[in-house]
Every structure is written in C-alpha cells, then in structure tokens.
N, C-alpha and C positions, 0 to 999 in steps of 0.2 A: 504494500500500500504506500503510495507516494504522498509526500506533503503537497497540499494544494498549492498551485502557482497562481496567486491572485493578481499580480501586477507585472505584465510583460515589460521587459527592459528595452528602451530605445538605446541602441549602441551609438552614442554620440561622442564627440571629443570631450565634452564636459564629464561624461561618465568615465571615459578612459582616464582622464586626468585624476579624477577622484580615486579610482582603483589604483593607479600607478603610485600616487602620493601616499595612500594608506599603506601600501605594501612596502615601499622603500623606507618610510618612516618607522615601520615595524622592524625592518632589517637593521636600521640604525640602533634601535634599542637592543635587539638580540646580539648584534655584532659587538656591542660594547662590553658584554659579559666576559669576564676573564682578562680584560685588557687593562693596562695601567693608565694609559693616556686617553682611553675612549676611542671612538670611531672618528676618523678624519672624514670630512664631508665637503662636497663642492656642489654649489647650485650653478647650473649652466644650461642654457637653451631650453628652459622650462622643466628640466629634470634635475635629479639629484644623484651624485656619484658618491660611493662610500668605499672606505678602506679601513679594516680593523686589524686583523692579524693575517699573516701570510697564509694563503691556501684556503681562506674562509669562503664559502659560497655566498656570503653577504657582501663580498668585494665586487660590486657591480653598479651599474647605473640603470635607472628606470625613468620613464617619463620624457625622455629627450624628444623635443619637437612636437609634443602633444599640446595643441592649442597654444603654441609659442614658436616664434621664429628661432632659427639656429644659425648663428653667424660663424664665420671661419675662426673668429677669436674664441667662441665657445668650444669648438672642436679642438683648437690648440690647447685650451685650458684643460680639457678633459685628458688629453694625451699627456700633458705635463704633470697633471695630478697623479696619474698612475705611474709615470716614469719616476717621479720623486719617491714613490714607495716601492720601486723596483718590482712592480706587479703588472701582469697583463691587464690591458684595458678591456673590460667586458661590458658591453652595452646590450641590454635586453630590449629590443626595439619593438614598440607597439606599431601595428600596421596603420593606426590612425595618426601617426606622426606625419609631419610635412613630407610631401612626396619626394623632395630633393634630398632628404637626409640619407636614405639608404645608399644611393649611388655615390654620394660624397664620402661616406664612410668607406665604401669599397675602394675609391680612388686613393684613400689614405692608407690602405693596406689591411683594413679589417676583413676578416674572413668568417663565413657562416659556419657555426659549430653545431647548430641544432635548433630545435623549436620547443616551445612549451605552450600548453593550452591554458588560457585564462578563462575561468568559469565564474558565473555570478548568478544570483537570484535575488529578487526583491523579497523582503520580509514583511509580513502583515500580522497584526495582532491576533487575527482569527485563525492562523495556521494551526492545523491539528497534526500532532506527531504520529508517525506510523507506529504500529505495535512492534515491540522489541522481541526478538526470537526467544523462545523459552530457554531458561538457563543462563541468560546474559544479564549483566548488570553494569551500568556505567556510573562511575563516581570520580569526583576530583581526586587527584593524587595528593595525599597529605604530605607535609614536610618530611615525615619519617619514611615516606615512600619514594624519596628522590632517587635513590640508587636503584630501586625496583623499576621505576618508570624508565630510567636511562637504560637499564638492561633490556627491558621488554621492547622498547621502540628501536633500539640499536640492533638487536638481533633480528627483529622483524624486517627491517630495511636491508640488512646485510645478507639475509638468507633468501635465495631465489625461490626455493620450494623445499618441501620436507625431505627430499632425497639428496639435497645439495649440502655439502660441507661448507661452513662459513670460514672464509680465509681470514686469519688473524689481522692482516693489514687492512682489509676491507672493514672489519668490525671496528677497529680502532679509529679509522677515519670517520665512520658514522658516529661513533661515540663522541668524538671531538666536536662534530657539528651539533649533535643533540645537547651537549653540555651548555651550549650558548643559549638554550631556551629556558634557562632558569632566571627569570626576570619577573619583578612584581607585576608587570603589565601582561604577562603571559599566563594563561590558565592551562594546566595540564591534566589529562584524564587517563584513567585506566579502565579497560573493559575486562570484566571478570566472567569466565565461563564456568558455571558450577563451582565457584569459589577459587578458581585458578586464573592467574593473570593470562589474558589471551591477546591483548593488543593495547594500543594507546594512541594518543594524539594530543594536540594542543590548539589553542585559539587565542585571539586578542580582539579587542574592540577599540577602534580609533575613529573619532569623528563620525560616529554612526555607522561605520563599516566593520562588520564581523569578518575576520580572517580565520579560516580553518586550515591547519597545516599539520604535517608530521603524522598523519593517520596511517597506522601500519598494524598488521596482524601477524602473529607468530604462525609459521607454516602449518603446524598441526591443527590450528583452529580456523583456517581459511575455509570459505564457502559456508560459513555458519551465521553470517549476518553481523559480524563483529564491527566492521567499518560502518555499516548502515546504522547500527545502534548508536555508535559514538557520534556520528554526524547529526542524527536526529536529536540526540540529547543536547548537543551544543546549540543547534538551531532553536530548540525550545527554551533553553537557558538564557539565550540572548534576547528573548522577547522584551520589547520596551526599551532596549539599549541600543539597538541597531535597526536600520531600515534596509540595509544591503549586506548580503553575505557573498564572500569571494573565496576562491581557492585556485591554486595552480597545480596542474597535473601534467604527467607525461602524455603526449597526444595518443589517443586510442587505448589508453591503459584501463585496467580493471577499475582503478580509482576514479577515472573520468566517468565510466559507466555508472558507478555507484552514486556519484554526485548528481549525474543527470537524472537518475531515477528519483532523486529527492528534490527535483524541481530546478536544479541548476541548468544553465545553458552555456554553451560555448559562446563567449562574446568576441573573442579574437585569439589569434595565435601569435605569440611573440617570436621573433627571430633573435637568436643568441649570436651576436657577432663579437669577435675577439681580435685584438691586435697584440701580438706577443711583444714583450719588452726584452731587448737583448740582454739587459742586466738582471732580468728576473730569474 
C-alpha cells in the first residue's frame, strides 16, 4: 500500500534550487563531523562547493547554474578552491542548470563519472502511512546504540548480497562515511526484525525539506519490507515539519523503486563531473 500522493510537483528551477540548497547545506553539517577546522565552503555561480576531509563524499558542489548565471570567474574560483585543498573538483550538475554550463565544464577538462537520481515528493498533513510488515519495528537509534547503528548500516552498504564476503577495505571506507552522520541535526533509525537489528537509515529537516538518506538493509533481511518500513516511518514522523521530502539514489536501483512506491518521483538526474587535480 503506497502513501497517497496529494500534490504533484512542478519541476521548476525554483524547486531544483531548493532541493540542491537543502542537500548541500546538509552535507556541510555532516562533513564537519570529525574535523578540527570544519568544512571549507565556497559560494559561486548560484551553488555551493565544500571540502572537509580528504576522500569524503561530501567534497562536492551542488546547485551550480540553477537559477543563476555562471561566469568564467566563478569557474576559476571553483577550480582554485579544490586545487588549494589538493582535491579533485567534483560538481554534481543539475540538468536545470544554465544550458552553457555543461559544455564549458567539458572545455575545462571535467569528465563525466556517472549519474544519480534525485527523487522528491510533496508532503501533506493527511498522508496515511502504509502498514509495516509483520515482525518489523522502526525506532530512533538511542545514544547507546551509536556503535550498533554504525555496524548495521556499514555492513548493509558494504555487502552486495548474502552470499558475498565483505572486503575489509570496503567496510572501513563505508564506516568512515557513516561516522560523519553523527550530528545533532541528523536523526538516525534502526529497523528491528523480530527483535534483531535488520537495517537502518537517517534523515534531516532543513527549511521545510525532509532529506532521507543512508537507508540500507542487512543481506539476510532483504525483501522483507525493511526499507519500506523505515521510509514510511520517517515520512510520518516529519508531518508538520516539512512540506517536501527528497532522496538521492543510484539510477534504477532497488532503493529508487522503493521510494517510488511510496509516492516519490524522479525529478531529475544529476551528472557527476570531475576534474582531477595533479597534486591530489
């Protein structure tokens, strides 16, 4: 049973700007966790670029050229910002950006690395939550469950399926990323299956935008509605605090299909473009 979808979204530049800003501002909060100096930030061309610690997935730029002109000086500043941190310059480019931005980045040596799906849905006070599968329970992760939450979501992301062994280097990388999501503005959840931890995820609310991320299920509990239960719980919990919910997924993934069944729609696909820094 899907959540009713009361208010269709018009995919406009204004909507895209709101989505991009909420997500990059969240990344700035998460990226500051565990750093001494905080996250370095640059506003340019209508977007925001971040750098926290080397190798962090939060080292990126969103919103470039969305409802804003992009000058050559803006692009120079972005490249200089990442060069100063000896980091690749990564721009996740919204297709609603000004039409000339993509070819100008290509001329500067940015290359396409992949795509990601941006999904969203309007929230309404009368939304009804779908039933949760028998045996499942969703609850906020308490402070004394910090280590448990980290173990569950890290293993869930690192393990492709129940028959695959988890490579230690992959698990440690995922754990490093997930450690950054311990911030007062971030709510974390565990899903329990018959009393056993089965999956987890997290959310934030910023300026009326609910972001849901990090949803993952341990391989042995997959296909039991764990992710559906978590997302439905978060949507219900956000009632009255947000009017828009967003998430980012791998295109065509199981996660994308789960969110679509819960009323989300694909509003656009970002292109991930990167320029390597010789000193990085």
